[in-house]
Every structure is written in structure tokens, then in C-alpha cells.
C-alpha positions in Angstrom: 0.0 0.0 0.0 2.7 2.4 1.0 4.9 1.6 -2.0 1.9 1.8 -4.3 1.0 5.3 -3.0 4.5 6.5 -3.4 4.9 5.1 -6.9 1.5 6.5 -8.1 2.8 9.9 -7.2 6.3 9.6 -8.6 6.3 7.1 -11.5 3.1 5.9 -13.0 4.8 3.2 -15.1 6.4 1.6 -12.1 3.2 1.9 -10.2 1.3 -0.1 -12.8 3.9 -2.9 -12.9 3.9 -3.0 -9.1 0.1 -3.2 -9.0 0.2 -6.1 -11.5 2.6 -7.8 -9.2 0.3 -7.3 -6.3 -2.6 -8.9 -8.3 -0.4 -11.9 -9.0 0.7 -12.1 -5.3 -3.0 -12.1 -4.3 -3.7 -14.8 -6.9 -0.7 -16.9 -5.7 -2.3 -16.8 -2.2 -5.6 -18.0 -3.6 -7.2 -14.7 -2.8 -7.1 -15.7 0.9 -6.3 -12.8 3.2 -5.2 -15.1 6.0 -2.7 -16.8 3.8 -1.4 -13.4 2.7 -1.1 -12.2 6.3 0.8 -15.3 7.4 3.1 -15.7 4.4 3.5 -12.2 3.1 2.4 -9.3 5.2 4.0 -10.8 8.3 7.4 -10.4 6.6 7.1 -6.6 6.5 9.2 -4.8 9.2 6.5 -2.3 10.1 4.5 -1.7 13.3 1.2 -3.4 14.1 -0.9 -0.4 13.2 0.7 -0.3 9.7 0.2 -4.0 9.3 -3.5 -3.6 10.0 -3.7 -0.9 7.3 -1.7 -3.0 4.9 -3.9 -6.1 5.6 -7.0 -4.0 5.0 -5.6 -2.7 1.7 -4.9 -6.3 0.5 -8.4 -7.4 1.7 -10.0 -4.5 -0.2 -8.1 -5.5 -3.3 -9.2 -9.1 -2.9 -12.8 -7.8 -2.7 -12.4 -5.7 -5.8 -10.9 -8.7 -7.6 -13.8 -10.9 -6.7 -16.4 -8.3 -7.7 -14.6 -7.5 -11.0 -14.1 -11.2 -11.8 -10.3 -11.0 -12.1 -9.4 -13.6 -9.5 -7.8 -15.9 -12.1 -6.6 -13.4 -14.7 -7.0 -9.9 -15.9 -6.5 -6.6 -14.2 -8.5 -4.5 -11.7 -10.4 -1.5 -13.1 -8.2 0.8 -11.1 -5.2 -0.5 -13.1 -7.1 -0.5 -16.4 -7.9 3.2 -15.7 -4.1 3.9 -15.6 -3.8 2.3 -19.1 -6.7 4.4 -20.3 -5.2 7.6 -19.0 -1.8 6.8 -20.4 -3.3 5.8 -23.8 -5.2 9.1 -23.9 -2.1 11.1 -23.1 -0.1 9.0 -25.7 -2.6 10.0 -28.4 -2.5 13.6 -27.4 1.3 13.6 -27.5 1.3 11.9 -31.0 -1.0 14.6 -32.3 0.9 17.5 -30.8 3.4 19.2 -33.1 5.1 20.4 -29.9 6.4 17.0 -29.0 8.3 15.5 -32.0 10.7 13.7 -29.6 7.9 11.7 -28.2 6.7 10.7 -31.7 10.2 9.6 -32.6 10.4 7.4 -29.4 7.0 5.9 -30.2 7.9 5.1 -33.9 11.2 3.6 -32.7 9.2 1.2 -30.4 6.4 0.6 -32.9 7.9 -2.3 -34.8 8.4 -4.2 -31.5 4.9 -3.3 -30.4 3.5 -4.6 -33.7 5.5 -7.8 -33.4 4.3 -8.4 -29.9 0.7 -7.8 -30.8 1.0 -10.2 -33.7 2.5 -12.9 -31.5 -0.1 -12.5 -28.8 -2.9 -12.2 -31.4 -4.4 -9.5 -29.2 -4.8 -6.5 -31.4 -7.8 -5.2 -29.5 -5.8 -4.1 -26.4 -4.2 -0.6 -26.4 -0.6 -0.5 -27.6 0.4 1.0 -24.2 -1.0 -2.2 -22.5 1.0 -4.3 -24.9 4.2 -2.4 -23.9 3.5 -3.0 -20.2 2.7 -6.7 -20.8 6.1 -7.0 -22.5 7.9 -5.4 -19.6 6.0 -7.4 -17.0 6.6 -10.7 -18.9 10.4 -10.1 -19.1 10.4 -9.2 -15.4 8.8 -12.5 -14.7 11.2 -14.4 -16.9 14.1 -12.8 -15.0 12.6 -13.7 -11.7 12.4 -17.3 -13.0 16.1 -17.0 -14.1 15.1 -17.8 -17.7 17.2 -16.7 -20.6 16.3 -13.5 -22.3 17.4 -13.3 -26.0 19.4 -10.3 -27.2 16.5 -9.5 -29.6 14.1 -9.5 -26.7 16.5 -7.4 -24.6 16.8 -4.8 -27.4 13.0 -4.7 -27.8 12.4 -4.3 -24.0 15.1 -1.6 -23.8 13.4 0.4 -26.6 9.9 -0.1 -25.1 11.1 0.8 -21.6 12.6 4.1 -22.8 9.3 4.8 -24.6 7.2 4.1 -21.5 9.6 6.1 -19.3 9.2 9.1 -21.6 5.4 8.6 -21.5 5.6 8.4 -17.7 7.5 11.6 -17.5 4.9 13.4 -19.7 2.2 11.9 -17.4 3.9 13.5 -14.4 4.2 16.8 -16.2 0.5 16.7 -17.2 -0.6 15.8 -13.7 1.4 18.8 -12.3 -0.1 21.1 -14.9 3.2 21.6 -16.6 2.4 20.1 -20.0 1.0 22.5 -22.6 0.2 20.7 -25.9 -2.5 23.1 -27.2 -0.9 26.5 -27.1 
């Protein structure tokens, strides 16, 4: 909860990846708050009051996952909303003549995005979500100590730079510092 709050304020891309991890942690615990408390939350070096808050946060997320039908797969609406916001900003940035650097970063990443979408046969999801899925998938492969090909590494590096740029623009927009229409 505390990490999520901080990341949401400082780096929206890292926040989204973190929240996807939390969804998977909850699934790994069978959406069981008692299992999460004993195997996960108990490991945090925080006082009891903070553990109570953290437990409530996880329990609330479990409830949301149940209600939204994403206990086995998929993402919570709060996380989908981040993708929607980032996609909206992405489209605004592409249309803006004031941000040619952003367009260049996007078009550099686009061949990798197209390739990923073709491999996954999921051309209905937003391109930004495809990018996040690629980063998350490679992160999971690294955690499993599986080999990452040089081609995949190059693609992830390009996509990561693109998402980092988008995340920076998101921060500027949220702070009222982004002027695309002047």
C-alpha cells in the first residue's frame, strides 16, 4: 500500500507494474487474506498499526478482484484506468506538433509493439498495455532465471525508454506543466 501510494505519485509506469505484481501475489495466495497475512504481510518490518492498514488494503483489493471477476486473470479496473489515462495522453502527444521527440520514441518502439501484438494475437488491447505486458513478462522471466534473448532485450530496452518518456509526460501533465494546445 505504502509503496503503491508513493509510486503512483512519482512514477506511473512503475506503479502499474507494481500493482500487476500485487494482483499476482494475491492470486498466488488463492485470494485468501489469512494466507497473505501469514506468508507475506508478516514479513514486513512495520509496526502493528501499519500491518493492520496493509492487511485492510490487501483485503480491499481481494474484494475488488472478486467483484470484478479477475481472481484468475486480468486486471483490476483501477489498473485499467491507468492504461486508459496513459493511452489518452499518448494519443494527445502523438497529435501534438510540440512533441516530435515523443513521436520519434514511439515510432522507434512501434515495430516491437506490432510484433508483440501479432505474437499475442491480441490486437484489441491498447498499444500501451502491450508495452506494459512485455515489460512485465520479461520481469517474470528474469525472476524465474530464464534466458532473455538479445533481440528481446533490445525490444524491451526500446519499449522501456518509450514508457519512461510517457511516464515523465504523465507526471508533467498531472502537475499542470504540459502544454500541448498553445
